[in-house]
C-alpha positions as CSV (number, residue, x, y, z in Angstrom):
1,X,0.0,0.0,0.0
2,X,1.6,3.3,-1.1
3,X,2.1,5.9,1.6
4,X,1.0,9.4,1.5
5,X,3.7,10.7,3.8
6,X,7.4,10.2,4.1
7,X,7.5,11.5,7.6
8,X,4.8,11.9,10.4
9,X,4.8,12.6,14.1
10,X,2.8,10.2,16.3
11,X,0.3,11.7,18.7
12,X,1.8,9.4,21.4
13,X,4.1,11.2,23.7
14,X,6.6,9.6,26.1
15,X,8.8,11.0,28.9
16,X,12.2,11.8,27.2
17,X,13.9,12.1,30.6
18,X,12.8,8.6,31.6
19,X,14.0,7.3,28.2
20,X,17.4,8.9,28.7
21,X,17.6,7.4,32.2
22,X,17.1,4.0,30.6
23,X,19.8,4.8,28.1
24,X,22.2,5.6,30.9
25,X,21.2,2.2,32.5
26,X,21.8,0.4,29.3
27,X,25.2,1.9,28.9
28,X,26.2,0.5,32.4
29,X,25.2,-3.0,31.0
30,X,26.9,-2.9,27.5
31,X,28.9,-0.7,25.1
32,X,28.0,0.5,21.6
33,X,28.8,-2.1,19.0
34,X,32.3,-1.2,17.8
35,X,31.5,-1.6,14.1
36,X,28.0,0.0,13.8
37,X,27.4,2.2,16.8
38,X,24.2,0.3,17.7
39,X,22.7,-1.5,20.7
40,X,19.9,-4.0,20.2
41,X,17.0,-3.7,22.6
42,X,15.3,-6.8,21.1
43,X,17.0,-10.1,20.1
44,X,16.5,-13.2,18.0
45,X,16.1,-16.6,19.4
46,X,18.9,-17.6,17.1
47,X,21.3,-15.3,18.9
48,X,20.7,-15.5,22.6
49,X,24.4,-15.3,23.5
50,X,24.6,-11.6,22.9
51,X,21.2,-10.0,23.0
52,X,22.7,-6.5,23.1
53,X,24.1,-6.9,19.6
54,X,21.6,-9.5,18.2
55,X,19.7,-7.1,15.9
56,X,22.5,-4.6,15.1
57,X,24.1,-3.9,11.7
58,X,22.8,-4.5,8.3
59,X,20.2,-7.2,7.4
60,X,21.7,-7.7,3.9
61,X,25.2,-8.2,2.6
62,X,26.8,-8.6,-0.8
63,X,28.5,-11.9,-1.6
64,X,30.0,-12.5,-5.0
65,X,28.1,-9.7,-6.5
66,X,24.7,-10.8,-5.2
67,X,22.7,-9.6,-2.2
68,X,21.6,-12.0,0.4
69,X,19.7,-11.7,3.7
70,X,21.8,-12.2,6.7
71,X,19.2,-11.2,9.3
72,X,15.5,-11.8,9.2
73,X,14.1,-8.6,10.8
74,X,10.9,-10.3,12.0
75,X,13.0,-12.8,14.1
76,X,14.3,-9.9,16.2
77,X,11.2,-9.6,18.4
78,X,12.1,-10.6,22.0
79,X,12.8,-7.8,24.5
80,X,16.3,-8.1,26.1
81,X,15.7,-9.6,29.6
82,X,17.7,-6.8,31.1
83,X,15.0,-4.3,30.0
84,X,12.1,-6.0,31.9
85,X,10.3,-3.4,34.0
86,X,12.0,-0.4,32.3
87,X,10.4,2.6,30.8
88,X,11.5,1.4,27.4
89,X,9.5,-1.8,27.9
90,X,6.5,0.4,28.7
91,X,7.1,2.5,25.5
92,X,7.3,-0.6,23.3
93,X,4.1,-2.0,24.7
94,X,2.3,1.2,24.2
95,X,2.8,1.6,20.5
96,X,0.0,1.2,17.9
97,X,2.1,-1.4,16.0
98,X,4.3,-4.3,17.0
99,X,7.9,-3.0,17.0
100,X,10.6,-5.4,15.9
101,X,14.4,-5.1,15.7
102,X,14.3,-2.1,18.1
103,X,17.8,-0.6,18.4
104,X,19.6,2.4,19.8
105,X,21.5,3.9,16.9
106,X,24.3,6.4,17.6
107,X,25.4,8.6,14.8
108,X,28.8,10.1,15.1
109,X,29.4,13.9,14.9
110,X,30.0,15.3,11.5
111,X,29.0,12.1,9.6
112,X,26.6,11.0,6.9
113,X,25.2,7.6,5.9
114,X,25.2,6.3,2.3
115,X,22.1,6.8,0.2
116,X,20.0,3.7,0.6
117,X,16.5,2.2,1.0
118,X,15.4,-0.1,3.8
119,X,13.2,-3.1,3.5
120,X,10.6,-1.7,5.9
121,X,9.5,1.6,7.4
122,X,11.0,2.8,10.7
123,X,9.8,4.7,13.7
124,X,12.4,6.9,15.2
125,X,12.4,8.5,18.6
126,X,15.2,10.9,19.2
127,X,16.8,10.6,22.6
128,X,19.7,13.0,22.0
129,X,19.9,15.2,19.0
130,X,20.5,18.7,17.7
131,X,19.0,20.8,15.0
132,X,21.9,19.9,12.8
133,X,20.8,16.2,12.5
134,X,18.6,15.6,9.5
135,X,17.0,13.0,7.2
136,X,17.2,13.7,3.5
137,X,14.9,12.0,1.0
138,X,17.0,12.3,-2.1
139,X,14.5,11.5,-4.9
140,X,11.6,13.3,-3.0
141,X,13.9,16.3,-2.3
142,X,12.7,16.5,1.3
143,X,14.6,17.2,4.5
144,X,13.3,16.5,8.0
145,X,14.6,16.8,11.6
146,X,13.4,14.6,14.5
147,X,13.4,16.6,17.7
148,X,13.9,14.9,21.1
149,X,10.4,15.7,22.1
150,X,9.2,12.3,23.3
151,X,7.2,11.6,20.1
152,X,7.9,8.6,17.9
153,X,8.2,9.7,14.2
154,X,7.2,7.6,11.3
155,X,9.9,7.6,8.6
156,X,9.3,5.9,5.3
157,X,12.8,4.6,4.9
158,X,11.6,2.3,2.0
159,X,12.2,5.5,0.0
160,X,15.7,6.5,-1.1
161,X,17.3,8.5,1.8
162,X,20.3,9.3,3.9
163,X,20.8,10.9,7.3
164,X,23.5,13.2,8.4
165,X,24.7,14.7,11.7
166,X,26.4,18.0,11.1
167,X,26.9,18.7,14.8
168,X,29.8,18.2,17.2
169,X,27.7,15.9,19.5
170,X,26.4,12.4,18.9
171,X,22.8,11.8,17.7
172,X,21.1,8.9,19.4
173,X,17.7,7.5,18.2
174,X,15.7,4.6,19.3
175,X,14.7,2.9,16.0
176,X,11.8,0.4,15.6
177,X,10.9,-1.4,12.5
178,X,7.3,-1.5,11.3
179,X,6.6,-4.5,9.0
180,X,3.2,-3.2,7.9
181,X,5.1,-1.0,5.3
182,X,7.6,-3.1,3.3
183,X,9.4,-3.2,0.0
184,X,9.4,-6.4,-2.1
185,X,12.7,-8.0,-1.4
186,X,13.2,-9.2,-5.0
187,X,12.8,-5.6,-6.2
188,X,15.2,-4.4,-3.5
189,X,17.9,-6.9,-4.6
190,X,17.7,-5.4,-8.1
191,X,17.9,-1.9,-6.8
192,X,20.9,-2.6,-4.7
């Protein structure tokens, strides 16, 4: 089903201070993944050994010139046991969709992601950000900022996009996949 919007703010509002308290707690339990600056809040049953990193990184990789799935997003659905009873658990249970592969994503200062498309839409909640962190939809020529205001923001990342952080501080978002909006995986392989 085609979407009418690339970007939309949810009416739900959560306490950003409590979210950041949970972030501080999480950082006493684990470190940011050294290769992708992510921490997984949900994990896959196939990867119980390291639930903090289970759903991090890319879900596709190129092997011998062909793209293959290395992580099935829908399998990353179990809340990390260390998060039971936290405000983050409350947030995930309060959403109008079933979040999967929920991660904390830290974007380094003065950095930009490659232009890409994701296989499903994302909901972003900014925990730490500045006005200099933006999403850019390249084909749609649209630029958006997600403030740290406690609202989840729908972002149709199935559309060609990038994100940049033009500030001197890290940008940290909680990112949740929404499988109700997807791209055909065969089509995506051709595009990549």
